[in-house]
MIBATOR-614418 format. One record per residue: residue in three letters; x, y, z of N, C-alpha, C in turn. Coordinates in steps of 0.2 Angstrom, whole numbers, padded with zeros to 4 digits, always signed. Layout:
AlaXYZXYZXYZ;...
***
This chain:
Unk+0033-0050+0087+0029-0044+0089+0030-0038+0085;Unk+0025-0034+0084+0026-0028+0080+0030-0023+0083;Unk+0034-0019+0079+0038-0014+0081+0034-0008+0083;Unk+0036-0004+0088+0033+0002+0090+0035+0007+0085;Unk+0030+0012+0083+0032+0017+0078+0033+0023+0082;Unk+0038+0027+0079+0040+0034+0082+0042+0038+0077;Unk+0043+0045+0078+0046+0049+0073+0052+0052+0075;Unk+0056+0054+0070+0063+0056+0071+0063+0064+0072;Unk+0065+0066+0078+0066+0073+0080+0073+0075+0080;Unk+0078+0070+0078+0085+0072+0077+0086+0077+0072;Unk+0092+0080+0072+0094+0085+0067+0094+0082+0060;Unk+0095+0075+0060+0095+0072+0053+0088+0073+0050;Unk+0083+0073+0054+0076+0073+0051+0075+0080+0046;Unk+0079+0085+0047+0078+0091+0043+0084+0092+0038;Unk+0088+0087+0037+0093+0087+0032+0091+0087+0025;Unk+0095+0089+0020+0093+0089+0013+0091+0081+0011;Unk+0086+0081+0008+0083+0074+0005+0082+0075-0002;Unk+0083+0069-0006+0081+0069-0013+0075+0065-0014;Unk+0071+0067-0019+0065+0063-0020+0066+0056-0023;Unk+0063+0051-0020+0063+0044-0022+0061+0044-0030;Unk+0056+0048-0031+0053+0047-0038+0057+0051-0044;Unk+0058+0057-0042+0061+0061-0048+0068+0064-0046;Unk+0071+0063-0040+0077+0065-0038+0077+0073-0037;Unk+0072+0076-0037+0071+0083-0035+0073+0084-0027;Unk+0074+0090-0025+0075+0091-0018+0069+0092-0014;Unk+0068+0088-0009+0062+0088-0005+0062+0094+0000;Unk+0056+0096+0002+0056+0102+0006+0052+0100+0012;Unk+0054+0102+0018+0051+0100+0024+0044+0103+0025;Unk+0039+0099+0027+0032+0102+0027+0030+0101+0035;Unk+0034+0099+0039+0032+0098+0046+0037+0095+0050;Unk+0036+0093+0056+0041+0090+0060+0043+0083+0058;Unk+0039+0080+0054+0041+0073+0052+0039+0071+0044;Unk+0037+0077+0040+0035+0075+0033+0039+0080+0029;Unk+0040+0077+0023+0043+0081+0017+0039+0080+0011;Unk+0040+0085+0006+0036+0085+0000+0041+0087-0006;Unk+0040+0084-0011+0044+0086-0017+0040+0091-0021;Unk+0043+0097-0022+0039+0102-0026+0038+0100-0033;Unk+0042+0096-0036+0042+0094-0043+0037+0089-0045;Unk+0036+0084-0041+0032+0079-0043+0026+0077-0037;Unk+0027+0080-0031+0022+0079-0026+0023+0073-0022;Unk+0029+0069-0023+0030+0063-0018+0031+0066-0011;Unk+0028+0062-0007+0028+0064+0001+0032+0058+0004;Unk+0036+0061+0009+0040+0056+0013+0039+0058+0021;Unk+0039+0053+0025+0039+0054+0032+0045+0051+0035;Unk+0047+0053+0041+0052+0051+0045+0050+0046+0050;Unk+0044+0043+0050+0041+0038+0054+0045+0032+0053;Unk+0046+0029+0059+0050+0023+0059+0046+0017+0056;Unk+0049+0013+0051+0045+0007+0048+0045+0002+0053;Unk+0039-0002+0053+0039-0008+0057+0034-0013+0054;Unk+0033-0018+0058+0029-0024+0056+0022-0023+0059;Unk+0017-0023+0055+0010-0022+0057+0005-0028+0055;Unk-0001-0027+0057-0006-0032+0055-0012-0029+0053;Unk-0017-0033+0051-0024-0030+0048-0027-0026+0054;Unk-0031-0021+0052-0035-0017+0056-0042-0020+0056;Unk-0046-0019+0062-0053-0021+0062-0057-0018+0057;Unk-0062-0021+0054-0067-0018+0050-0065-0018+0042;Unk-0059-0021+0040-0057-0020+0034-0058-0026+0029;Unk-0060-0032+0032-0060-0038+0028-0065-0037+0022;Unk-0071-0035+0024-0076-0034+0018-0073-0030+0012;Unk-0070-0024+0014-0068-0019+0009-0062-0023+0005;Unk-0058-0026+0009-0052-0029+0005-0054-0034+0001;Unk-0058-0039+0003-0060-0044-0001-0064-0042-0008;Unk-0068-0037-0007-0071-0034-0013-0066-0031-0018;Unk-0062-0027-0015-0057-0024-0019-0052-0029-0023;Unk-0051-0035-0019-0047-0040-0023-0050-0043-0029;Unk-0057-0044-0028-0060-0047-0034-0060-0042-0040;Unk-0061-0035-0038-0061-0030-0043-0054-0030-0047;Unk-0048-0031-0043-0042-0031-0045-0041-0037-0050;Unk-0043-0043-0048-0043-0049-0053-0047-0048-0059;Unk-0052-0044-0059-0056-0043-0065-0052-0039-0070;Unk-0048-0034-0067-0044-0030-0071-0038-0034-0074;Unk-0035-0038-0070-0029-0041-0071-0030-0047-0077;Unk-0036-0050-0076-0037-0056-0080-0037-0055-0088;Unk-0039-0049-0090-0038-0048-0098-0031-0047-0100;Unk-0027-0045-0095-0020-0044-0096-0015-0050-0096;Unk-0017-0055-0091-0014-0061-0091-0019-0066-0088;Unk-0019-0072-0091-0024-0077-0089-0022-0079-0082;Unk-0026-0080-0077-0025-0081-0070-0024-0089-0069;Unk-0028-0093-0073-0027-0100-0071-0020-0102-0072;Unk-0017-0105-0067-0010-0108-0068-0005-0102-0067;Unk-0007-0096-0066-0002-0091-0065+0001-0091-0058;Unk+0008-0090-0058+0011-0090-0052+0011-0083-0049;Unk+0008-0082-0044+0007-0076-0041+0010-0075-0034;Unk+0014-0070-0033+0017-0069-0026+0014-0062-0023;Unk+0011-0063-0017+0009-0057-0014+0014-0055-0008;Unk+0017-0049-0009+0022-0047-0004+0018-0043+0002;Unk+0019-0046+0008+0015-0044+0014+0008-0047+0013;Unk+0008-0053+0014+0001-0057+0012-0003-0057+0018;Unk-0001-0054+0024-0005-0054+0030-0009-0061+0031;Unk-0016-0060+0032-0019-0066+0034-0021-0071+0028;Unk-0020-0069+0022-0021-0073+0017-0027-0072+0013;Unk-0030-0066+0014-0037-0065+0010-0036-0065+0003;Unk-0030-0061+0001-0029-0061-0007-0027-0067-0009;Unk-0023-0071-0006-0021-0078-0008-0027-0082-0009;Unk-0032-0082-0005-0038-0086-0005-0042-0084-0012;Unk-0042-0077-0013-0046-0075-0019-0042-0077-0025;Unk-0035-0077-0025-0031-0080-0031-0033-0087-0032;Unk-0033-0091-0027-0034-0098-0028-0041-0099-0031;Unk-0046-0095-0029-0053-0096-0032-0053-0094-0040;Unk-0048-0091-0042-0047-0089-0049-0043-0094-0053;Unk-0040-0099-0049-0036-0104-0052-0029-0103-0053;Unk-0027-0098-0049-0020-0096-0049-0016-0100-0044;Unk-0009-0100-0044-0005-0103-0040-0001-0098-0035;Unk-0005-0096-0030-0002-0091-0026+0003-0093-0020;Unk+0007-0088-0018+0011-0089-0012+0012-0082-0010;Unk+0014-0082-0003+0015-0075+0000+0021-0075+0004;Unk+0023-0069+0006+0029-0068+0010+0026-0063+0015;Unk+0027-0064+0022+0024-0060+0027+0029-0060+0033;Unk+0031-0053+0035+0036-0053+0040+0032-0054+0047;Unk+0026-0053+0048+0023-0054+0055+0021-0062+0056;Unk+0024-0065+0060+0024-0072+0061+0017-0074+0062;Unk+0013-0070+0066+0006-0072+0068+0002-0072+0062;Unk+0002-0067+0058-0002-0067+0051+0000-0073+0047;Unk+0007-0074+0046+0009-0080+0042+0006-0086+0045;Unk+0006-0087+0051+0003-0094+0054-0004-0094+0052;Unk-0008-0089+0053-0015-0089+0051-0016-0091+0044;Unk-0012-0088+0039-0013-0090+0032-0011-0097+0031;Unk-0005-0099+0034-0003-0106+0033-0009-0111+0036;Unk-0012-0109+0041-0017-0113+0044-0023-0114+0039;Unk-0024-0109+0035-0029-0109+0030-0027-0112+0024;Unk-0021-0115+0024-0019-0119+0018-0015-0115+0013;Unk-0013-0109+0015-0009-0105+0010-0001-0106+0011;Unk+0002-0106+0005+0010-0106+0006+0012-0099+0007;Unk+0016-0098+0013+0018-0092+0015+0025-0092+0018;Unk+0030-0089+0015+0036-0088+0018+0036-0083+0024;Unk+0040-0084+0029+0040-0078+0034+0047-0074+0033;Unk+0046-0068+0033+0051-0063+0032+0050-0058+0027;Unk+0055-0055+0024+0055-0049+0020+0057-0051+0013;Unk+0053-0047+0008+0055-0048+0001+0061-0044+0000;Unk+0066-0046-0005+0066-0053-0007+0071-0058-0003;Unk+0074-0055+0002+0079-0059+0005+0077-0066+0008;Unk+0071-0066+0011+0068-0072+0014+0063-0076+0010;Unk+0063-0074+0003+0059-0078-0001+0062-0084-0004;Unk+0058-0090-0003+0061-0096-0006+0063-0096-0013;Unk+0069-0098-0015+0072-0098-0021+0069-0103-0026;Unk+0063-0102-0029+0060-0108-0032+0057-0105-0039;Unk+0060-0101-0042+0058-0098-0049+0055-0092-0049;Unk+0054-0089-0055+0051-0083-0056+0043-0083-0055;Unk+0040-0077-0055+0033-0076-0054+0030-0073-0060;Unk+0024-0074-0061+0020-0071-0067+0017-0064-0065;Unk+0015-0064-0058+0012-0058-0056+0015-0057-0048;Unk+0017-0051-0047+0019-0049-0040+0015-0044-0038;Unk+0012-0044-0032+0007-0040-0030+0009-0037-0023;Unk+0008-0030-0022+0009-0027-0016+0002-0023-0014;Unk-0001-0026-0009-0007-0023-0007-0006-0019-0001;Unk-0007-0013-0001-0006-0008+0005+0001-0010+0008;Unk+0006-0011+0004+0013-0013+0007+0018-0008+0005;Unk+0018-0006-0002+0023-0002-0005+0025+0004-0001;Unk+0019+0008+0002+0020+0014+0005+0024+0013+0012;Unk+0024+0007+0014+0028+0006+0021+0035+0004+0020;Unk+0038+0004+0014+0044+0001+0012+0049+0007+0012;Unk+0054+0007+0017+0060+0012+0016+0063+0012+0010;Unk+0065+0018+0007+0069+0019+0001+0066+0014-0005;Unk+0060+0015-0007+0056+0011-0012+0060+0010-0018;Unk+0064+0016-0020+0068+0015-0026+0073+0010-0027;Unk+0075+0008-0021+0080+0002-0020+0077-0005-0021;Unk+0071-0005-0021+0068-0012-0021+0065-0013-0028;Unk+0065-0008-0032+0061-0009-0039+0065-0014-0043;Unk+0071-0014-0044+0075-0018-0048+0075-0025-0045;Unk+0074-0026-0039+0073-0033-0036+0066-0036-0038;Unk+0061-0032-0038+0055-0034-0040+0055-0036-0047;Unk+0058-0032-0052+0059-0034-0059+0063-0041-0060;Unk+0068-0042-0055+0072-0048-0056+0068-0054-0054;Unk+0062-0054-0050+0058-0059-0048+0053-0061-0053;Unk+0052-0056-0058+0046-0057-0063+0048-0061-0069;Unk+0044-0066-0071+0045-0069-0078+0044-0064-0083;Unk+0047-0065-0089+0046-0061-0095+0039-0059-0096;Unk+0037-0053-0097+0030-0052-0098+0026-0051-0092;Unk+0029-0053-0086+0026-0053-0080+0023-0046-0078;Unk+0019-0046-0073+0016-0040-0070+0017-0039-0063;Unk+0018-0032-0061+0019-0030-0054+0013-0026-0053;Unk+0009-0027-0048+0003-0024-0046+0004-0020-0039;Unk+0003-0013-0040+0004-0009-0034-0002-0006-0032;Unk-0005-0008-0026-0011-0006-0024-0009-0001-0018;Unk-0010+0005-0019-0007+0010-0014-0012+0016-0012;Unk-0012+0018-0006-0016+0025-0005-0013+0030-0009;Unk-0017+0035-0011-0015+0040-0016-0016+0047-0012;Unk-0011+0051-0013-0011+0058-0010-0015+0063-0014;Unk-0018+0060-0020-0023+0064-0024-0030+0063-0021;Unk-0031+0058-0016-0037+0056-0014-0041+0062-0010;Unk-0048+0061-0010-0052+0067-0007-0051+0067+0001;Unk-0050+0061+0004-0049+0061+0011-0042+0063+0013;Unk-0037+0061+0009-0030+0064+0010-0030+0071+0010;Unk-0033+0074+0004-0033+0081+0003-0037+0085+0009;Unk-0043+0082+0011-0046+0085+0017-0042+0085+0023;Unk-0039+0079+0024-0035+0079+0030-0029+0083+0030;Unk-0026+0084+0024-0020+0089+0024-0023+0096+0025;Unk-0029+0098+0023-0031+0105+0024-0032+0106+0031;Unk-0035+0101+0034-0036+0101+0042-0030+0102+0045;Unk-0025+0098+0043-0018+0098+0047-0015+0105+0046;Unk-0016+0108+0040-0013+0115+0040-0017+0120+0044;Unk-0023+0118+0047-0027+0123+0051-0026+0121+0058;Unk-0021+0116+0060-0020+0114+0066-0024+0108+0069;Unk-0028+0105+0065-0032+0099+0067-0028+0093+0063;Unk-0024+0090+0067-0019+0085+0065-0021+0078+0065;Unk-0026+0076+0069-0029+0069+0069-0030+0066+0063;Unk-0034+0068+0059-0035+0064+0052-0029+0063+0048;Unk-0025+0068+0048-0019+0068+0044-0014+0062+0047;Unk-0013+0063+0053-0009+0058+0056-0012+0051+0056;Unk-0019+0050+0056-0022+0043+0055-0020+0041+0048;Unk-0021+0045+0043-0020+0042+0036-0012+0040+0035;Unk-0008+0043+0039-0001+0041+0039+0000+0035+0043;Unk-0005+0033+0047-0004+0028+0052+0001+0030+0057;Unk+0002+0036+0059+0007+0038+0064+0004+0036+0071;Unk+0009+0033+0075+0007+0030+0081+0006+0022+0081;Unk+0005+0020+0074+0004+0013+0073+0010+0009+0073;Unk+0010+0002+0073+0016-0002+0073+0019-0002+0066;Unk+0015+0000+0061+0018+0000+0054+0015+0006+0050;Unk+0018+0012+0052+0016+0018+0048+0018+0019+0041;Unk+0015+0023+0037+0017+0024+0031+0024+0028+0031;Unk+0028+0026+0026+0035+0030+0025+0034+0035+0020;Unk+0030+0033+0015+0029+0037+0009+0022+0037+0007;Unk+0020+0043+0003+0014+0043+0000+0015+0045-0007;Unk+0012+0041-0012+0012+0042-0019+0006+0045-0022;Unk+0006+0047-0028+0001+0048-0032+0003+0044-0038;Unk-0002+0042-0043+0000+0037-0048+0005+0040-0053;Unk+0006+0047-0054+0011+0049-0058+0018+0049-0055;Unk+0019+0050-0049+0025+0050-0046+0027+0043-0045;Unk+0022+0038-0044+0024+0031-0043+0026+0028-0050;Unk+0023+0031-0055+0026+0028-0062+0033+0031-0063;Unk+0034+0037-0061+0041+0040-0062+0046+0035-0058;Unk+0044+0034-0052+0049+0030-0048+0050+0023-0051;Unk+0045+0019-0053+0046+0013-0056+0050+0013-0062;Unk+0048+0017-0067+0051+0017-0073+0058+0020-0073;Unk+0060+0024-0068+0066+0027-0068+0071+0022-0065;Unk+0069+0017-0062+0073+0012-0058+0073+0005-0061;Unk+0069+0004-0067+0069-0002-0070+0066-0002-0077;Unk+0066-0008-0080+0063-0008-0087+0056-0009-0087;Unk+0053-0009-0081+0045-0010-0081+0042-0004-0083;Unk+0036-0005-0087+0032+0000-0090+0025+0000-0088;Unk+0022+0005-0086+0015+0005-0084+0010+0003-0090;Unk+0006-0002-0088+0001-0005-0092-0006-0004-0091;Unk-0007-0002-0085-0014+0000-0083-0014+0004-0076;Unk-0020+0007-0075-0021+0011-0069-0028+0012-0068;Unk-0030+0010-0061-0038+0011-0060-0038+0012-0052;Unk-0044+0014-0051-0046+0016-0044-0049+0010-0040;Unk-0049+0010-0033-0053+0005-0029-0056+0009-0024;Unk-0061+0006-0021-0065+0009-0015-0060+0010-0009;Unk-0061+0015-0006-0057+0016+0001-0061+0015+0007;Unk-0068+0015+0006-0073+0014+0011-0078+0009+0009;Unk-0080+0005+0014-0085+0001+0014-0090+0002+0020;Unk-0096+0003+0019-0100+0004+0025-0101-0002+0030;Unk-0100-0008+0027-0100-0014+0031-0093-0014+0035;Unk-0093-0014+0041-0087-0014+0045-0084-0007+0046;Unk-0087-0002+0044-0085+0005+0045-0084+0007+0052;Unk-0089+0006+0056-0088+0008+0063-0082+0004+0067;Unk-0081-0002+0066-0075-0006+0068-0069-0002+0066;Unk-0069+0000+0060-0063+0003+0057-0061+0010+0061;Unk-0067+0014+0062-0066+0020+0064-0064+0020+0072;Unk-0068+0016+0076-0066+0016+0083-0060+0013+0085;Unk-0056+0009+0080-0050+0007+0081-0045+0012+0083;Unk-0046+0019+0080-0042+0024+0082-0045+0030+0085;Unk-0052+0030+0085-0056+0036+0087-0062+0034+0091;Unk-0062+0036+0097-0067+0034+0102-0071+0040+0104;Unk-0077+0039+0108-0080+0045+0110-0084+0048+0105;Unk-0085+0055+0106-0089+0059+0102-0085+0060+0095;Unk-0079+0061+0096-0075+0062+0090-0075+0056+0085;Unk-0075+0050+0088-0076+0044+0083-0083+0044+0080;Unk-0088+0046+0084-0095+0045+0082-0096+0050+0076;Unk-0093+0056+0077-0094+0061+0072-0090+0059+0065;Unk-0084+0056+0066-0080+0054+0060-0084+0049+0057;Unk-0087+0044+0060-0091+0039+0057-0096+0042+0053;Unk-0100+0046+0056-0106+0049+0053-0104+0053+0046;Unk-0098+0057+0047-0096+0060+0041-0094+0056+0035;Unk-0090+0050+0037-0087+0046+0032-0093+0042+0029;Unk-0098+0040+0033-0104+0036+0031-0108+0041+0025;Unk-0109+0047+0027-0112+0051+0022-0108+0052+0016;Unk-0102+0053+0016-0097+0054+0010-0097+0048+0006;Unk-0098+0042+0009-0097+0036+0006-0102+0035+0000;Unk-0107+0039+0000-0112+0038-0005-0110+0042-0012;Unk-0105+0046-0011-0103+0050-0017-0096+0049-0019;Unk-0093+0044-0015-0085+0043-0017-0084+0042-0024;Unk-0088+0038-0027-0087+0036-0034-0086+0042-0039;Unk-0088+0048-0037-0087+0054-0041-0082+0059-0038;Unk-0078+0057-0033-0073+0061-0030-0066+0057-0032;Unk-0061+0061-0031-0054+0058-0032-0053+0053-0027;Unk-0051+0047-0030-0050+0041-0026-0044+0041-0021;Unk-0045+0038-0015-0040+0038-0010-0036+0031-0011;Unk-0038+0027-0015-0034+0021-0017-0034+0020-0024;Unk-0028+0019-0027-0027+0018-0034-0022+0012-0035;Unk-0023+0008-0040-0019+0003-0042-0015+0004-0049;Unk-0009+0003-0049-0005+0004-0055-0002-0003-0056;Unk-0002-0005-0063+0001-0011-0065+0006-0010-0070;Unk+0012-0013-0069+0018-0012-0073+0020-0019-0076;Unk+0022-0019-0082+0024-0025-0086+0031-0025-0087;Unk+0034-0031-0086+0041-0033-0088+0041-0034-0096;Unk+0046-0032-0099+0047-0033-0106+0048-0041-0107;Unk+0045-0043-0113+0047-0050-0115+0054-0050-0118;Unk+0057-0056-0117+0064-0057-0119+0064-0057-0127;
***
C-alpha cells in the first residue's frame, strides 16, 4: 500500500542543511521547503513514499517516451540494448522500449503496479534500486522517468547508478524543472499566499511527494560531482497534453477551482512550446574503459 505523505514540523526541519548539488548552505523558504542560493536546488521535508500513476497521464507519457527514444537512438542503438527503468510503474516505458527492439526490465516498489506490468509481459523486480535489483549483469541504459525527484539524498545514489552501467552506457533522467513556466507561476502565487498550485507541483499530500526540485544545471552539478558520468545531451518534453487533461486536473482540484485551472492550462497549452519547459531530460554517459 502507498505510504501517506506528511511534512516535518519538528525542530530538525529548520536546521542547517547542505545542498545536494553544490554543497552550499540551504536557506529555508517556508515551513517545509529550502533553496540553495548558489545553484537554485530546492529541497522539501515532505516524507518520501510509494506512489502510483495519476489519472489522465497515459497519453502524455507515451508520447514523451517516443520522443525520448528518438533522441537516445543516435547516441546508442536501441536494438538489443539492455535497458533498466527505475520506478517502472505500469510498464508503459517498457512497452515502448520493446517496440524499439530493446531488452527492457524494470524495478518498481509498488506491488500493484509491478503486477500490472508483469501481466503485460514485462520483466519487473519488486523493490528499490539498487538493493532489490536482480544481480544479472550491467545495463546499457538506465532510465528514471519522474522518479529521481522522489529519492531522498539523491547524491548518495549516483555512484550506485554508475556502478550498474556498462562502459559507455547512458543514464537518462526525466525530471520536472524548477525553471519551468508552471513552476515559476506557482511559486509566484505561493509568495502571494495562494499555495494550492505550488503544493500540487510538489505533490504535497500525495502518497509520493517530491523531495527535491532540480533544474538542468544543478542536476548536472549533482551527477558530475558524485560520479565519473558526464552530460551528453539535454532536451525538453511536453508537460501538458490536452488529451486526458481534465482527468488530470480533477484528480486534485474539483468544483469551480478545478474548472478554472483546466481552462487556464488548456489555453496556455497552445503556447507552451515557446515558454520555459516544466519537464527536461538530461542524459549522462559513463566513460569507456
